[in-house]
N, C-alpha and C positions, 0 to 999 in steps of 0.2 A: 115117800118122802125120804125115807132113808135108804132105797131105791136109787133113788135122783142123788143122796148127798152122798153114798156111797161111792157113787161115778163115778164124782169131784174128787173126793178126796184121795182115789184113784189114779188121779191123773197128778194131781200135786204130790202124791210118794214118790213120782219120780219125777220130780222140778226139782232139777240141784239149785235153782237161783229162787225160786218160792218157798225153800226149806232153811235158807241161809239166812235171805231179809226174815224169815219168821221167826229164826235163833235172836235176830239182831232187835225183833223188837219187843219181843218177850225177856230176850236180855237184860234193853236197856229198862224195861218197866220194874222190873229187877231193884235196876239202879237206884231207884227211888228212896230206895233205904238210906240210899250213902250220904244227900240229904242229911243225915241227921251227922254226917261226922264234919259239914263246911261251919265255919268260926270266921267272923268278919274282925277286926279291927283297927280300928282308928285310930290311932293314938292312945288318950288313956280311955277311947269308946268300941267295947268289946261285944258283941251278938254271936249267940252258938243258935244256930236254927234251934238242934232239938228245945233249945230252953225257951222259944220266944213262943211256942203250942201251936206249932206247924200239926203235931199227933196228936194234938189235944182229940177227943173225941168230945161234941160232931163233928167239927172245922176239918178233922182229917180228911171226909169222904168229899167234902167240897173242894181239898185243896188236892187230895191227890187224883181225883178225875181230870182237877183242868191237867195238869202238868203228864196224864197219860195221854190226853187226847191229844196235844202238840204232838206225838210218841206217832199216831197215825199214820203216817204218812208211808210207813214204810210196809203197812199194810197194804195203804195203797198201792203200791208197786205190784205187790201180790194179785190180789184184783185188777187191775189192769194186761199184766205177765197174763193172766191165766184164760183172760177174754185172747187177746192178741195171739196168744198160742194155738188158741180153736182157729183162727185161719192162714198161723203159718203152716204145720204140720198138718195142716184140714183133715182133724177130728171134728172137728165140728160138720162138715160135710160125710163122715163114716158114720157119727152120730146119727144123721137124720137119715141115713141109708139103712140101717141097722137094727131102727121103728124107733126111731124117739123121735116124738112131736118139735113142733120150735116152740111148742107150749111147755113142754116137760124141760126143756134144755134151757130155757128161761128161767125154769123153776130152779131147777137141781142149782144154774148161780147166785139165783138168789139163796135156796137154803147155806151158800157155802159163808155169804154177806151174812147170815144169821149165824153159820155156827164160829165163825170168826169173831163176831165181834159180841157174840156171847161167854166164846172163849176169855176171850178179853177183858168180861166187864167180871169175871169170875175173879178172873188171874189177879186183877185190881182189887174189887174184895178181900178176898185172902190176906193180898200184900200188909192193905189198909188198914185191915184187923189186927195181924198181927204186928203192927208198928205202934194201932193205935193201945194195943193188952201190954204192950214195954212202955212206953214213952208215955200216956196220957194221965194226964191227971187226972181224969174223970172217968171212973168204968163202973158206975152204975149201969144199971142194964137200957130201963127209961132212957139215957143218955150217950147209949154205945149204939141203940136204933134206930134215935132221931138224926134227920136229916137224910135217910137213906134212900130219901129219889133224885138225889144226884147222882146215885148211882147206877139209878133206871134211866134220870137223863143220858146218861154216860152210851148207854147200850142204844138209848133211841138215836146219839148222836151221830154213833161209829156206825151204824143201820143206812142211815139217811145217806155220809157221806160216802161208805163204799161204791151202795147202790147208785152213787153220781160216777162214782168211778168205772164201776159197770157199764153205763149208759154210756159213759166216753169211748170206756174200751171198744163195746159195738161201732159205733160210730164211727172213729178212727183208725181200728181194728190193728191197729200199731201202737205198745206201749208208753217207747217214749213221746212219741205224737200225745197220746192221749192224757199224758202226765202234762205234755205242754197245754193243754186245752184247757186243763185245770188250773193253771197259772195265768193262763190270760182270761180265765173267767175271771179270778179272781181279781186281775188287776184292772177289770171293767167294773167289778163289784168298787173296789177301791177309786176309781178314778166318779164314780157314779156318787156314790159318800161324799168325796170332797165337794164334787160342782155340789151337790146338796147344799151343803155343809155353807158355801163361800154363798147360792144364795139368796140363804135365810141370813149371812150372817149379820146385814145390817138391820136386820126385825130377830133379837132372840129369843121372843117367842112364838117364830115359830122349829123354831129347833127339834121342839114335840115332834112335828109334821115330819119332819126328815128320819127322824128314828122308826114314824108308823110306818110309813112307806121302805125304809129298808129292807124290816125285821121278815117285808114278803121275797126278799130275796134267797138263793139256795142255799149260799155261801152263810149269808149273814145270819142266818133262822137256828141254821148249823151253829153257830160260834155261839150267839144267845142261848142257846141251852143252857151252858155252863160259862159261866159269867166270871168273868177275876177275881178271885182269892186273896190275892197280899193286902186292899184297901179295908177287907172285913176285919186283919185281926186288926183287935184292943191298942198292940203298940204303934200299930198305924194311924188308928182313928186317934191314939192319945196326943201322940206328936202333932196332927191335923191340928187337932183343936185349940194344940199349943200355939199355931203359929194364925191362928183365927179362919182356918177354913174349917168349912162345914160338910159332911157326906151326909147328901140327901140318899143314897143310891142302896137299890133292892137287888137282894142276893138270889133270892127264893126263883126257883125255877116254875116258869107259869105254863100254864095248862097251853096256853095261845102258843109261843112257839113250841110245845110235843105237838101242837094238832098242825101247823106249820111246815114241818120236817116230815111227820108223815105224811103230809099230802105230797110233798118233793119228792120220798123215798117210791108213792105206787104212781106217781108219775112218770118218774127216771125210769123203774120195771117197764110200768103198759108201753114206753116211747122204745123200750129196748127190744120189746119186744113187738111192738108195729113193725119198728126199724126190721128185724129180719125176718116179717114176712115178704115185706115187699121187696127185700135185698135178691139176688139170681147171687146163687152159692156156685 
């Protein structure tokens, strides 16, 4: 494992674009801390996000992993460019000539995906922990370590998303086309969702059926791992209750979603391997 991972890291070491994108990504993750400086003022109404409880334990685990997951597209570019460079610079063929099997080649890419996801997860964990210790109103150990499943879900989410990007990179061979294919699939899922909601709009009792169907789509299942945290805030719920709205949404990390994303991760890596086996290099 370490041998295969070191091969990929050696390649990335001399890839200027990958280093720049990685620096931008981790720089943006660090910038989550700047949220504490954001203030909204609407006449007499004033809101300081740091005082709204977004950095309170254990809510911070949910909020920060959700925000950080939005930035995953920067590392997606690194993953797909990593794969497209193999074709552009003929390093894939050279690796195979030097004795690397196709299985080992795919595993080396997957280990890199895991490494990126793990480093990102640890980074978000450390940033969140520091911000929480500084700004949280609750610093009891039992409260700090609760809801850490969002950190695990963040890791699974990145591994699944990057594995999808890796598969598309192998499928279309060009990074720009791979990203384009990802966007096309995103729109396909979006259109499917709209069609399903429109189809069942006349009978609202069928709405849960739509969600049950869509949860098995790859990008939808990845998105479902960490649900939006804004409506979970006490201030937002209080405002909704004032207006007569009742929120029954669940925010927990569900085992079913983890299982679905894990299945897609396996399929993306397996299909990448099968594609490489059949392809004439």
